[in-house]
Biopython code that builds the backbone (N, CA, C, O; Angstrom):
import numpy as np
from Bio.PDB.StructureBuilder import StructureBuilder

atoms = [
    (1, "GLN", "N", (18.480, -8.855, 0.325)),
    (1, "GLN", "CA", (16.959, -9.343, 0.978)),
    (1, "GLN", "C", (16.668, -8.199, 0.229)),
    (1, "GLN", "O", (17.418, -7.487, -0.439)),
    (2, "VAL", "N", (15.273, -8.116, 0.472)),
    (2, "VAL", "CA", (14.333, -6.640, 0.145)),
    (2, "VAL", "C", (13.522, -6.512, 1.501)),
    (2, "VAL", "O", (12.902, -7.430, 2.037)),
    (3, "GLN", "N", (13.655, -5.002, 2.034)),
    (3, "GLN", "CA", (12.412, -4.914, 3.089)),
    (3, "GLN", "C", (11.526, -3.693, 2.283)),
    (3, "GLN", "O", (11.762, -2.792, 1.478)),
    (4, "LEU", "N", (10.234, -4.305, 3.097)),
    (4, "LEU", "CA", (9.415, -3.172, 3.266)),
    (4, "LEU", "C", (8.455, -2.552, 4.081)),
    (4, "LEU", "O", (7.402, -2.979, 4.556)),
    (5, "VAL", "N", (9.332, -0.858, 4.190)),
    (5, "VAL", "CA", (8.629, -0.115, 5.408)),
    (5, "VAL", "C", (8.205, 0.329, 5.583)),
    (5, "VAL", "O", (8.827, 1.352, 5.300)),
    (6, "GLU", "N", (6.723, 0.830, 6.210)),
    (6, "GLU", "CA", (5.351, 1.206, 5.870)),
    (6, "GLU", "C", (5.372, 1.837, 6.870)),
    (6, "GLU", "O", (5.879, 1.372, 7.891)),
    (7, "SER", "N", (4.657, 3.432, 6.806)),
    (7, "SER", "CA", (4.672, 3.889, 7.489)),
    (7, "SER", "C", (3.250, 5.288, 7.490)),
    (7, "SER", "O", (2.987, 6.203, 6.710)),
    (8, "GLY", "N", (2.867, 4.988, 8.297)),
    (8, "GLY", "CA", (2.169, 6.318, 8.325)),
    (8, "GLY", "C", (0.212, 6.772, 8.866)),
    (8, "GLY", "O", (-0.525, 7.741, 9.052)),
    (9, "GLY", "N", (0.218, 5.388, 8.895)),
    (9, "GLY", "CA", (-0.894, 5.180, 10.038)),
    (9, "GLY", "C", (-1.180, 5.446, 10.959)),
    (9, "GLY", "O", (-0.353, 6.150, 11.540)),
    (10, "GLY", "N", (-2.351, 5.146, 11.671)),
    (10, "GLY", "CA", (-2.492, 5.971, 12.739)),
    (10, "GLY", "C", (-4.276, 5.869, 13.019)),
    (10, "GLY", "O", (-4.905, 5.158, 12.235)),
    (11, "LEU", "N", (-4.806, 6.370, 13.797)),
    (11, "LEU", "CA", (-5.714, 6.633, 14.439)),
    (11, "LEU", "C", (-6.782, 8.266, 13.940)),
    (11, "LEU", "O", (-6.745, 9.341, 14.539)),
    (12, "VAL", "N", (-7.659, 7.917, 12.664)),
    (12, "VAL", "CA", (-8.256, 9.470, 12.244)),
    (12, "VAL", "C", (-10.774, 9.454, 12.416)),
    (12, "VAL", "O", (-11.702, 8.646, 12.391)),
    (13, "GLN", "N", (-10.653, 10.182, 12.488)),
    (13, "GLN", "CA", (-12.084, 10.442, 12.495)),
    (13, "GLN", "C", (-12.107, 10.250, 11.410)),
    (13, "GLN", "O", (-11.216, 10.281, 10.561)),
    (14, "PRO", "N", (-13.900, 9.878, 11.323)),
    (14, "PRO", "CA", (-14.835, 9.918, 9.612)),
    (14, "PRO", "C", (-14.113, 11.369, 9.401)),
    (14, "PRO", "O", (-13.642, 12.122, 10.253)),
    (15, "GLY", "N", (-14.205, 11.553, 7.539)),
    (15, "GLY", "CA", (-13.843, 12.836, 6.537)),
    (15, "GLY", "C", (-12.327, 12.790, 6.689)),
    (15, "GLY", "O", (-11.592, 13.133, 5.763)),
    (16, "GLY", "N", (-11.768, 12.277, 8.099)),
    (16, "GLY", "CA", (-10.004, 12.279, 7.915)),
    (16, "GLY", "C", (-8.823, 12.157, 6.671)),
    (16, "GLY", "O", (-9.486, 11.410, 5.950)),
    (17, "SER", "N", (-8.296, 12.240, 6.355)),
    (17, "SER", "CA", (-7.166, 11.611, 5.505)),
    (17, "SER", "C", (-5.746, 11.448, 6.628)),
    (17, "SER", "O", (-5.138, 12.000, 7.545)),
    (18, "LEU", "N", (-5.797, 9.984, 5.553)),
    (18, "LEU", "CA", (-4.369, 9.375, 5.683)),
    (18, "LEU", "C", (-3.067, 9.116, 4.679)),
    (18, "LEU", "O", (-2.595, 8.062, 4.252)),
    (19, "ARG", "N", (-2.890, 9.744, 4.586)),
    (19, "ARG", "CA", (-0.648, 8.483, 3.516)),
    (19, "ARG", "C", (-0.382, 7.642, 4.056)),
    (19, "ARG", "O", (-0.275, 8.007, 5.227)),
    (20, "LEU", "N", (-0.153, 6.509, 3.961)),
    (20, "LEU", "CA", (0.073, 5.627, 3.599)),
    (20, "LEU", "C", (2.126, 5.249, 3.242)),
    (20, "LEU", "O", (2.069, 4.641, 2.174)),
    (21, "SER", "N", (2.887, 5.295, 3.436)),
    (21, "SER", "CA", (4.188, 5.520, 2.907)),
    (21, "SER", "C", (4.358, 4.140, 2.906)),
    (21, "SER", "O", (3.737, 3.455, 3.719)),
    (22, "CYS", "N", (5.776, 3.211, 1.403)),
    (22, "CYS", "CA", (6.257, 1.998, 1.735)),
    (22, "CYS", "C", (7.104, 2.255, 0.608)),
    (22, "CYS", "O", (6.939, 2.377, -0.605)),
    (23, "ALA", "N", (8.632, 2.322, 1.880)),
    (23, "ALA", "CA", (9.896, 2.338, 0.387)),
    (23, "ALA", "C", (10.672, 0.677, 1.109)),
    (23, "ALA", "O", (10.706, 0.031, 2.157)),
    (24, "ALA", "N", (11.103, 0.650, -0.070)),
    (24, "ALA", "CA", (11.794, -0.747, -0.009)),
    (24, "ALA", "C", (12.722, -0.785, -0.619)),
    (24, "ALA", "O", (12.854, -0.323, -1.753)),
    (25, "SER", "N", (13.680, -1.446, 0.143)),
    (25, "SER", "CA", (15.153, -1.518, 0.116)),
    (25, "SER", "C", (15.344, -2.732, 0.192)),
    (25, "SER", "O", (14.529, -3.647, 0.315)),
    (26, "GLY", "N", (16.920, -2.748, 0.086)),
    (26, "GLY", "CA", (17.875, -3.770, -0.709)),
    (26, "GLY", "C", (18.373, -3.546, -2.160)),
    (26, "GLY", "O", (18.350, -2.567, -2.905)),
    (27, "ARG", "N", (18.935, -5.099, -2.314)),
    (27, "ARG", "CA", (19.199, -4.985, -4.068)),
    (27, "ARG", "C", (18.580, -4.789, -5.334)),
    (27, "ARG", "O", (19.062, -5.241, -6.373)),
    (28, "ILE", "N", (17.568, -4.156, -5.282)),
    (28, "ILE", "CA", (16.538, -3.735, -6.312)),
    (28, "ILE", "C", (16.868, -3.675, -7.182)),
    (28, "ILE", "O", (17.504, -2.647, -7.415)),
    (29, "ARG", "N", (16.693, -4.809, -8.471)),
    (29, "ARG", "CA", (16.556, -3.968, -10.090)),
    (29, "ARG", "C", (15.814, -3.838, -10.360)),
    (29, "ARG", "O", (16.109, -2.926, -11.133)),
    (30, "SER", "N", (14.784, -3.947, -10.471)),
    (30, "SER", "CA", (13.021, -3.453, -11.137)),
    (30, "SER", "C", (12.064, -3.751, -10.154)),
    (30, "SER", "O", (11.964, -4.740, -9.429)),
    (31, "ILE", "N", (11.344, -2.689, -10.249)),
    (31, "ILE", "CA", (9.989, -3.069, -9.442)),
    (31, "ILE", "C", (8.360, -3.276, -10.250)),
    (31, "ILE", "O", (7.564, -2.363, -10.032)),
    (32, "ASN", "N", (7.854, -4.503, -11.204)),
    (32, "ASN", "CA", (6.685, -4.722, -12.068)),
    (32, "ASN", "C", (6.557, -3.678, -10.822)),
    (32, "ASN", "O", (7.229, -2.651, -10.732)),
    (33, "ALA", "N", (5.599, -4.105, -9.891)),
    (33, "ALA", "CA", (4.335, -3.453, -9.224)),
    (33, "ALA", "C", (4.611, -3.661, -8.337)),
    (33, "ALA", "O", (5.276, -4.640, -7.996)),
    (34, "MET", "N", (3.983, -2.382, -7.324)),
    (34, "MET", "CA", (3.520, -2.122, -6.047)),
    (34, "MET", "C", (1.271, -1.110, -5.400)),
    (34, "MET", "O", (0.538, -0.130, -5.532)),
    (35, "GLY", "N", (1.424, -2.439, -4.779)),
    (35, "GLY", "CA", (0.230, -2.216, -4.147)),
    (35, "GLY", "C", (-0.071, -1.984, -2.798)),
    (35, "GLY", "O", (0.981, -1.895, -2.163)),
    (36, "TRP", "N", (-1.749, -1.758, -1.606)),
    (36, "TRP", "CA", (-1.561, -1.714, -0.841)),
    (36, "TRP", "C", (-2.789, -3.728, -0.418)),
    (36, "TRP", "O", (-3.299, -4.848, -0.407)),
    (37, "TYR", "N", (-2.632, -3.243, -0.337)),
    (37, "TYR", "CA", (-3.680, -4.941, -0.027)),
    (37, "TYR", "C", (-4.237, -4.239, 2.314)),
    (37, "TYR", "O", (-3.425, -3.609, 2.990)),
    (38, "ARG", "N", (-5.535, -4.612, 2.798)),
    (38, "ARG", "CA", (-5.947, -4.533, 3.752)),
    (38, "ARG", "C", (-6.830, -5.366, 4.271)),
    (38, "ARG", "O", (-7.925, -5.539, 3.734)),
    (39, "GLN", "N", (-6.395, -6.104, 5.590)),
    (39, "GLN", "CA", (-7.883, -6.678, 5.877)),
    (39, "GLN", "C", (-8.290, -6.177, 7.749)),
    (39, "GLN", "O", (-7.781, -5.726, 8.775)),
    (40, "ALA", "N", (-8.977, -6.446, 7.428)),
    (40, "ALA", "CA", (-9.936, -6.049, 8.805)),
    (40, "ALA", "C", (-10.271, -7.837, 8.782)),
    (40, "ALA", "O", (-10.260, -8.843, 8.071)),
    (41, "PRO", "N", (-10.727, -7.004, 10.932)),
    (41, "PRO", "CA", (-10.433, -7.892, 11.816)),
    (41, "PRO", "C", (-11.923, -9.020, 11.289)),
    (41, "PRO", "O", (-13.069, -8.613, 11.096)),
    (42, "GLY", "N", (-11.419, -10.520, 11.155)),
    (42, "GLY", "CA", (-12.943, -11.569, 10.383)),
    (42, "GLY", "C", (-13.075, -11.485, 9.231)),
    (42, "GLY", "O", (-13.918, -12.233, 8.735)),
    (43, "LYS", "N", (-12.298, -10.534, 8.301)),
    (43, "LYS", "CA", (-12.616, -10.716, 6.961)),
    (43, "LYS", "C", (-10.588, -11.147, 5.946)),
    (43, "LYS", "O", (-9.415, -11.271, 6.299)),
    (44, "GLN", "N", (-11.369, -11.199, 4.701)),
    (44, "GLN", "CA", (-10.573, -11.699, 4.128)),
    (44, "GLN", "C", (-9.524, -10.424, 3.972)),
    (44, "GLN", "O", (-9.935, -9.271, 3.839)),
    (45, "ARG", "N", (-8.467, -10.686, 3.996)),
    (45, "ARG", "CA", (-7.637, -10.121, 2.543)),
    (45, "ARG", "C", (-8.227, -9.033, 1.189)),
    (45, "ARG", "O", (-8.617, -9.531, 0.133)),
    (46, "GLU", "N", (-8.219, -7.974, 1.350)),
    (46, "GLU", "CA", (-8.139, -7.130, -0.293)),
    (46, "GLU", "C", (-7.903, -6.722, -1.264)),
    (46, "GLU", "O", (-8.832, -6.032, -1.684)),
    (47, "LEU", "N", (-7.243, -6.767, -1.785)),
    (47, "LEU", "CA", (-6.565, -5.208, -2.898)),
    (47, "LEU", "C", (-6.880, -4.506, -2.436)),
    (47, "LEU", "O", (-7.945, -4.642, -1.833)),
    (48, "VAL", "N", (-6.209, -3.322, -2.396)),
    (48, "VAL", "CA", (-6.752, -2.376, -2.095)),
    (48, "VAL", "C", (-6.828, -0.374, -3.801)),
    (48, "VAL", "O", (-7.636, 0.447, -4.233)),
    (49, "ALA", "N", (-4.881, -0.906, -4.009)),
    (49, "ALA", "CA", (-4.868, -0.205, -4.982)),
    (49, "ALA", "C", (-3.710, -0.930, -4.941)),
    (49, "ALA", "O", (-3.141, -1.605, -4.083)),
    (50, "ARG", "N", (-3.440, -0.542, -6.389)),
    (50, "ARG", "CA", (-2.819, -1.260, -7.096)),
    (50, "ARG", "C", (-1.252, -0.238, -8.427)),
    (50, "ARG", "O", (-1.675, 0.813, -8.907)),
    (51, "ILE", "N", (-0.007, -0.554, -8.769)),
    (51, "ILE", "CA", (0.557, 0.733, -9.436)),
    (51, "ILE", "C", (1.167, -0.375, -10.075)),
    (51, "ILE", "O", (1.422, -1.313, -9.320)),
    (52, "VAL", "N", (1.588, -0.569, -11.743)),
    (52, "VAL", "CA", (2.250, -0.719, -12.229)),
    (52, "VAL", "C", (3.226, 0.009, -12.828)),
    (52, "VAL", "O", (3.265, 1.237, -12.902)),
    (53, "SER", "N", (4.312, -1.065, -13.415)),
    (53, "SER", "CA", (5.685, -0.478, -13.991)),
    (53, "SER", "C", (4.984, 0.730, -14.472)),
    (53, "SER", "O", (4.825, 1.733, -13.776)),
    (54, "SER", "N", (4.616, 0.612, -15.554)),
    (54, "SER", "CA", (3.296, 1.369, -16.466)),
    (54, "SER", "C", (2.852, 2.947, -16.195)),
    (54, "SER", "O", (2.853, 3.812, -17.071)),
    (55, "GLY", "N", (2.480, 3.145, -14.833)),
    (55, "GLY", "CA", (2.171, 3.414, -14.028)),
    (55, "GLY", "C", (0.508, 3.204, -14.297)),
    (55, "GLY", "O", (-0.317, 3.694, -13.526)),
    (56, "SER", "N", (0.236, 2.639, -15.146)),
    (56, "SER", "CA", (-1.525, 2.356, -14.876)),
    (56, "SER", "C", (-2.170, 2.324, -12.804)),
    (56, "SER", "O", (-1.580, 2.707, -11.793)),
    (57, "THR", "N", (-2.563, 2.145, -12.856)),
    (57, "THR", "CA", (-3.154, 2.038, -11.290)),
    (57, "THR", "C", (-4.721, 0.911, -11.630)),
    (57, "THR", "O", (-5.134, 0.546, -12.731)),
    (58, "ASN", "N", (-5.118, 0.693, -10.678)),
    (58, "ASN", "CA", (-6.389, -0.274, -10.243)),
    (58, "ASN", "C", (-6.872, 0.072, -8.298)),
    (58, "ASN", "O", (-6.195, 0.023, -7.271)),
    (59, "TYR", "N", (-7.974, 0.322, -8.499)),
    (59, "TYR", "CA", (-8.407, 0.597, -7.378)),
    (59, "TYR", "C", (-9.499, -0.347, -7.398)),
    (59, "TYR", "O", (-10.021, -0.757, -8.434)),
    (60, "ALA", "N", (-9.990, -0.841, -5.675)),
    (60, "ALA", "CA", (-11.025, -1.510, -5.605)),
    (60, "ALA", "C", (-12.312, -0.919, -5.630)),
    (60, "ALA", "O", (-12.186, 0.295, -5.787)),
    (61, "ASP", "N", (-13.659, -1.313, -5.528)),
    (61, "ASP", "CA", (-14.525, 0.358, -5.714)),
    (61, "ASP", "C", (-15.204, 0.887, -4.504)),
    (61, "ASP", "O", (-15.961, 1.845, -4.347)),
    (62, "SER", "N", (-14.783, 0.109, -3.797)),
    (62, "SER", "CA", (-14.288, 0.742, -2.649)),
    (62, "SER", "C", (-14.199, 1.780, -2.199)),
    (62, "SER", "O", (-14.914, 2.596, -1.616)),
    (63, "VAL", "N", (-12.777, 1.635, -2.682)),
    (63, "VAL", "CA", (-12.075, 3.028, -2.499)),
    (63, "VAL", "C", (-11.798, 4.169, -3.502)),
    (63, "VAL", "O", (-11.073, 5.105, -3.164)),
    (64, "LYS", "N", (-12.456, 4.102, -4.944)),
    (64, "LYS", "CA", (-12.160, 4.370, -6.385)),
    (64, "LYS", "C", (-13.202, 6.091, -5.979)),
    (64, "LYS", "O", (-14.382, 6.295, -5.694)),
    (65, "GLY", "N", (-12.000, 6.990, -6.159)),
    (65, "GLY", "CA", (-12.863, 8.278, -5.398)),
    (65, "GLY", "C", (-12.329, 8.496, -4.270)),
    (65, "GLY", "O", (-12.452, 9.636, -3.821)),
    (66, "ARG", "N", (-11.754, 7.719, -3.659)),
    (66, "ARG", "CA", (-11.232, 8.692, -2.483)),
    (66, "ARG", "C", (-9.684, 8.471, -2.137)),
    (66, "ARG", "O", (-8.918, 9.095, -1.403)),
    (67, "PHE", "N", (-9.486, 7.107, -3.117)),
    (67, "PHE", "CA", (-8.140, 6.908, -2.183)),
    (67, "PHE", "C", (-7.168, 6.809, -4.100)),
    (67, "PHE", "O", (-7.533, 6.471, -5.226)),
    (68, "THR", "N", (-5.846, 7.329, -3.478)),
    (68, "THR", "CA", (-5.236, 7.662, -4.979)),
    (68, "THR", "C", (-3.355, 6.909, -4.557)),
    (68, "THR", "O", (-2.549, 7.526, -3.860)),
    (69, "ILE", "N", (-3.200, 6.144, -4.908)),
    (69, "ILE", "CA", (-2.059, 6.049, -4.558)),
    (69, "ILE", "C", (-0.491, 6.316, -5.991)),
    (69, "ILE", "O", (-0.357, 6.834, -7.100)),
    (70, "SER", "N", (-0.013, 5.887, -5.415)),
    (70, "SER", "CA", (1.340, 7.149, -6.221)),
    (70, "SER", "C", (2.515, 6.159, -6.218)),
    (70, "SER", "O", (2.559, 5.065, -5.656)),
    (71, "ARG", "N", (3.573, 6.839, -7.049)),
    (71, "ARG", "CA", (4.537, 6.007, -6.767)),
    (71, "ARG", "C", (6.127, 6.836, -6.919)),
    (71, "ARG", "O", (6.109, 7.623, -7.866)),
    (72, "ASP", "N", (7.588, 6.793, -6.099)),
    (72, "ASP", "CA", (8.204, 8.052, -5.972)),
    (72, "ASP", "C", (9.628, 6.850, -7.049)),
    (72, "ASP", "O", (10.522, 6.284, -6.419)),
    (73, "ASN", "N", (9.558, 6.761, -8.012)),
    (73, "ASN", "CA", (10.719, 6.061, -8.581)),
    (73, "ASN", "C", (12.018, 5.897, -8.139)),
    (73, "ASN", "O", (12.555, 4.793, -8.058)),
    (74, "ALA", "N", (12.520, 6.885, -7.866)),
    (74, "ALA", "CA", (13.954, 7.190, -7.363)),
    (74, "ALA", "C", (14.118, 6.529, -6.443)),
    (74, "ALA", "O", (15.177, 5.960, -6.178)),
    (75, "GLN", "N", (12.658, 6.468, -5.510)),
    (75, "GLN", "CA", (13.260, 6.130, -4.412)),
    (75, "GLN", "C", (12.369, 5.170, -3.808)),
    (75, "GLN", "O", (11.922, 5.138, -2.662)),
    (76, "ASN", "N", (12.206, 4.451, -4.709)),
    (76, "ASN", "CA", (11.577, 3.245, -4.761)),
    (76, "ASN", "C", (10.442, 3.193, -3.609)),
    (76, "ASN", "O", (10.999, 2.442, -2.807)),
    (77, "THR", "N", (9.340, 3.487, -3.097)),
    (77, "THR", "CA", (8.100, 3.652, -2.537)),
    (77, "THR", "C", (7.148, 4.378, -3.270)),
    (77, "THR", "O", (7.186, 5.367, -4.002)),
    (78, "VAL", "N", (6.059, 3.405, -2.759)),
    (78, "VAL", "CA", (4.912, 3.473, -2.809)),
    (78, "VAL", "C", (3.793, 4.488, -1.996)),
    (78, "VAL", "O", (3.526, 4.050, -0.877)),
    (79, "TYR", "N", (3.053, 5.828, -2.369)),
    (79, "TYR", "CA", (2.234, 5.548, -1.550)),
    (79, "TYR", "C", (0.723, 5.747, -1.310)),
    (79, "TYR", "O", (0.353, 6.677, -2.028)),
    (80, "LEU", "N", (-0.039, 5.371, -0.770)),
    (80, "LEU", "CA", (-1.482, 5.416, -0.549)),
    (80, "LEU", "C", (-2.229, 6.366, -0.592)),
    (80, "LEU", "O", (-2.744, 6.106, 0.495)),
    (81, "GLN", "N", (-3.000, 7.692, -1.057)),
    (81, "GLN", "CA", (-3.540, 8.812, 0.221)),
    (81, "GLN", "C", (-4.646, 8.139, 0.208)),
    (81, "GLN", "O", (-5.021, 7.227, -0.529)),
    (82, "MET", "N", (-5.458, 9.004, 1.653)),
    (82, "MET", "CA", (-6.918, 7.671, 1.950)),
    (82, "MET", "C", (-7.761, 9.597, 2.042)),
    (82, "MET", "O", (-7.381, 10.332, 2.953)),
    (83, "ASN", "N", (-8.423, 9.919, 1.407)),
    (83, "ASN", "CA", (-9.742, 10.512, 2.121)),
    (83, "ASN", "C", (-10.931, 9.885, 2.310)),
    (83, "ASN", "O", (-11.286, 8.719, 2.135)),
    (84, "SER", "N", (-11.465, 10.825, 2.683)),
    (84, "SER", "CA", (-12.856, 10.734, 3.615)),
    (84, "SER", "C", (-12.588, 9.284, 3.850)),
    (84, "SER", "O", (-13.113, 8.399, 3.175)),
    (85, "LEU", "N", (-11.830, 9.091, 4.742)),
    (85, "LEU", "CA", (-12.185, 7.610, 5.480)),
    (85, "LEU", "C", (-13.718, 7.355, 6.240)),
    (85, "LEU", "O", (-14.626, 8.126, 6.550)),
    (86, "GLN", "N", (-13.578, 6.290, 6.336)),
    (86, "GLN", "CA", (-15.059, 5.752, 7.296)),
    (86, "GLN", "C", (-14.388, 4.764, 7.788)),
    (86, "GLN", "O", (-13.294, 4.251, 7.553)),
    (87, "PRO", "N", (-15.886, 4.449, 9.071)),
    (87, "PRO", "CA", (-14.949, 3.238, 9.824)),
    (87, "PRO", "C", (-14.876, 2.267, 9.289)),
    (87, "PRO", "O", (-13.962, 1.613, 9.792)),
    (88, "GLU", "N", (-15.626, 1.451, 8.030)),
    (88, "GLU", "CA", (-15.559, 0.438, 7.456)),
    (88, "GLU", "C", (-14.431, 0.238, 7.210)),
    (88, "GLU", "O", (-14.159, -0.939, 6.975)),
    (89, "ASP", "N", (-13.261, 1.278, 7.151)),
    (89, "ASP", "CA", (-11.721, 1.327, 6.005)),
    (89, "ASP", "C", (-10.437, 0.915, 7.212)),
    (89, "ASP", "O", (-9.218, 0.794, 7.088)),
    (90, "THR", "N", (-11.005, 0.831, 7.935)),
    (90, "THR", "CA", (-10.901, 0.082, 9.418)),
    (90, "THR", "C", (-9.834, -0.774, 8.695)),
    (90, "THR", "O", (-10.421, -1.445, 7.847)),
    (91, "ALA", "N", (-8.253, -1.070, 8.681)),
    (91, "ALA", "CA", (-7.911, -2.274, 8.937)),
    (91, "ALA", "C", (-6.807, -2.971, 9.352)),
    (91, "ALA", "O", (-6.987, -2.952, 10.569)),
    (92, "VAL", "N", (-5.663, -3.646, 9.152)),
    (92, "VAL", "CA", (-3.745, -3.309, 8.644)),
    (92, "VAL", "C", (-4.095, -3.217, 7.414)),
    (92, "VAL", "O", (-5.107, -3.780, 6.997)),
    (93, "TYR", "N", (-3.050, -2.255, 6.407)),
    (93, "TYR", "CA", (-2.576, -2.408, 5.306)),
    (93, "TYR", "C", (-1.258, -2.308, 5.137)),
    (93, "TYR", "O", (-0.524, -1.370, 5.451)),
    (94, "TYR", "N", (-0.931, -3.560, 4.504)),
    (94, "TYR", "CA", (-0.464, -4.300, 3.325)),
    (94, "TYR", "C", (0.271, -3.466, 2.989)),
    (94, "TYR", "O", (-0.190, -2.437, 3.482)),
    (95, "CYS", "N", (1.447, -3.148, 2.267)),
    (95, "CYS", "CA", (2.323, -2.885, 0.855)),
    (95, "CYS", "C", (3.008, -4.015, 1.106)),
    (95, "CYS", "O", (3.596, -4.669, 1.967)),
    (96, "ASN", "N", (2.579, -3.943, -0.356)),
    (96, "ASN", "CA", (2.960, -5.497, -1.368)),
    (96, "ASN", "C", (3.481, -5.089, -3.083)),
    (96, "ASN", "O", (2.845, -4.571, -4.001)),
    (97, "ALA", "N", (4.824, -5.556, -3.009)),
    (97, "ALA", "CA", (6.072, -5.222, -3.941)),
    (97, "ALA", "C", (5.859, -6.906, -5.199)),
    (97, "ALA", "O", (5.829, -8.107, -4.930)),
    (98, "LEU", "N", (5.763, -6.175, -6.472)),
    (98, "LEU", "CA", (7.012, -8.273, -6.987)),
    (98, "LEU", "C", (8.199, -7.360, -8.040)),
    (98, "LEU", "O", (8.085, -6.904, -9.177)),
    (99, "ILE", "N", (9.228, -7.364, -7.144)),
    (99, "ILE", "CA", (10.313, -6.926, -6.745)),
    (99, "ILE", "C", (11.187, -7.789, -7.459)),
    (99, "ILE", "O", (10.868, -8.928, -7.119)),
    (100, "ARG", "N", (12.157, -7.840, -8.301)),
    (100, "ARG", "CA", (13.526, -8.144, -8.763)),
    (100, "ARG", "C", (14.570, -8.293, -8.572)),
    (100, "ARG", "O", (15.081, -8.348, -9.691)),
    (101, "THR", "N", (16.011, -8.516, -7.171)),
    (101, "THR", "CA", (16.903, -7.974, -7.446)),
    (101, "THR", "C", (17.822, -9.304, -8.086)),
    (101, "THR", "O", (17.686, -10.463, -8.480)),
    (102, "ASN", "N", (18.753, -8.337, -7.901)),
    (102, "ASN", "CA", (20.168, -8.682, -8.732)),
    (102, "ASN", "C", (20.851, -10.008, -7.866)),
    (102, "ASN", "O", (22.025, -10.373, -7.924)),
    (103, "VAL", "N", (19.743, -10.611, -7.048)),
    (103, "VAL", "CA", (19.907, -12.053, -7.407)),
    (103, "VAL", "C", (19.173, -13.408, -7.017)),
    (103, "VAL", "O", (19.390, -14.491, -6.473)),
    (104, "ALA", "N", (17.934, -12.503, -7.777)),
    (104, "ALA", "CA", (17.213, -13.586, -7.637)),
    (104, "ALA", "C", (15.689, -13.032, -8.217)),
    (104, "ALA", "O", (15.182, -11.938, -7.970)),
    (105, "PRO", "N", (15.078, -14.215, -9.129)),
    (105, "PRO", "CA", (13.764, -13.831, -9.804)),
    (105, "PRO", "C", (13.211, -12.555, -9.709)),
    (105, "PRO", "O", (14.018, -11.709, -9.324)),
    (106, "GLU", "N", (11.485, -11.942, -10.063)),
    (106, "GLU", "CA", (10.898, -11.411, -9.125)),
    (106, "GLU", "C", (9.806, -12.014, -8.484)),
    (106, "GLU", "O", (9.023, -12.814, -8.995)),
    (107, "TYR", "N", (9.798, -11.616, -7.416)),
    (107, "TYR", "CA", (8.723, -12.419, -6.416)),
    (107, "TYR", "C", (8.069, -10.802, -5.188)),
    (107, "TYR", "O", (8.379, -9.629, -4.980)),
    (108, "ASN", "N", (7.254, -11.616, -4.811)),
    (108, "ASN", "CA", (6.225, -11.375, -4.307)),
    (108, "ASN", "C", (6.720, -10.654, -2.577)),
    (108, "ASN", "O", (6.720, -11.434, -1.625)),
    (109, "TYR", "N", (7.043, -9.409, -2.391)),
    (109, "TYR", "CA", (7.181, -9.099, -0.898)),
    (109, "TYR", "C", (6.320, -8.395, -0.611)),
    (109, "TYR", "O", (5.710, -7.720, -1.441)),
    (110, "TRP", "N", (5.967, -8.398, 1.227)),
    (110, "TRP", "CA", (5.381, -7.899, 1.633)),
    (110, "TRP", "C", (5.981, -7.202, 2.894)),
    (110, "TRP", "O", (6.897, -7.672, 3.568)),
    (111, "GLY", "N", (5.232, -5.812, 3.164)),
    (111, "GLY", "CA", (5.154, -4.731, 4.058)),
    (111, "GLY", "C", (4.767, -5.217, 4.771)),
    (111, "GLY", "O", (3.836, -6.017, 4.680)),
    (112, "GLN", "N", (5.823, -4.644, 6.507)),
    (112, "GLN", "CA", (4.885, -5.391, 7.807)),
    (112, "GLN", "C", (3.163, -4.684, 8.978)),
    (112, "GLN", "O", (2.701, -5.114, 10.034)),
    (113, "GLY", "N", (2.726, -3.499, 8.073)),
    (113, "GLY", "CA", (1.507, -3.651, 7.704)),
    (113, "GLY", "C", (1.866, -2.399, 8.542)),
    (113, "GLY", "O", (2.862, -1.955, 9.113)),
    (114, "ALA", "N", (0.280, -1.961, 8.294)),
    (114, "ALA", "CA", (0.624, -0.835, 8.780)),
    (114, "ALA", "C", (-1.200, -0.829, 9.777)),
    (114, "ALA", "O", (-1.972, -1.616, 9.231)),
    (115, "GLN", "N", (-1.619, -0.345, 10.599)),
    (115, "GLN", "CA", (-3.015, -0.487, 11.856)),
    (115, "GLN", "C", (-3.252, 1.379, 10.693)),
    (115, "GLN", "O", (-2.414, 2.204, 10.331)),
    (116, "VAL", "N", (-4.861, 1.301, 10.481)),
    (116, "VAL", "CA", (-5.506, 2.004, 9.981)),
    (116, "VAL", "C", (-7.355, 2.403, 11.046)),
    (116, "VAL", "O", (-8.378, 1.749, 10.846)),
    (117, "THR", "N", (-7.284, 3.176, 11.718)),
    (117, "THR", "CA", (-8.776, 2.773, 12.494)),
    (117, "THR", "C", (-8.506, 4.438, 11.555)),
    (117, "THR", "O", (-7.705, 5.250, 11.091)),
    (118, "VAL", "N", (-10.355, 3.928, 11.857)),
    (118, "VAL", "CA", (-11.607, 5.370, 11.590)),
    (118, "VAL", "C", (-12.377, 4.962, 12.272)),
    (118, "VAL", "O", (-13.071, 3.947, 12.228)),
    (119, "SER", "N", (-12.243, 6.158, 13.303)),
    (119, "SER", "CA", (-13.484, 6.500, 14.311)),
    (119, "SER", "C", (-13.564, 7.485, 15.003)),
    (119, "SER", "O", (-12.536, 8.032, 15.403)),
    (120, "SER", "N", (-14.430, 7.813, 15.222)),
    (120, "SER", "CA", (-15.056, 9.237, 16.004)),
    (120, "SER", "C", (-14.141, 9.251, 18.217)),
    (120, "SER", "O", (-14.425, 10.160, 18.997)),
]
sb = StructureBuilder()
sb.init_structure("model")
sb.init_model(0)
sb.init_chain("A")
sb.init_seg("    ")
for serial, (resi, resn, name, xyz) in enumerate(atoms, 1):
    if name == "N":
        sb.init_residue(resn, " ", resi, " ")
    sb.init_atom(name, np.array(xyz, "f"), 0.0, 1.0, " ", f" {name:<3s}", serial, name[0])
structure = sb.get_structure()
């Protein structure tokens, strides 16, 4: 069974930076895509950034130019570098990955969520 373990969340002042990490483990055969979603209180979960196997990336307009998604294929890990953070970025950030294992076809897996709070 695949697990996505997130780390790097926390409290930061406006204008500050954080880097989230998400490591996938298990009987992984291939990872077709990895990304980050976030959900603020009372709001719908939204896509923040995504990177596919080719290396192409997509970003929400609200974070473009401030956030950068990257990956380490050798460690099955995806990162989200978040710069110039603002209070509006406060949310629970969820890692997501489309993964095929040795015993199952591709499936969307989710991390446990990491709280990011931007406040002075």
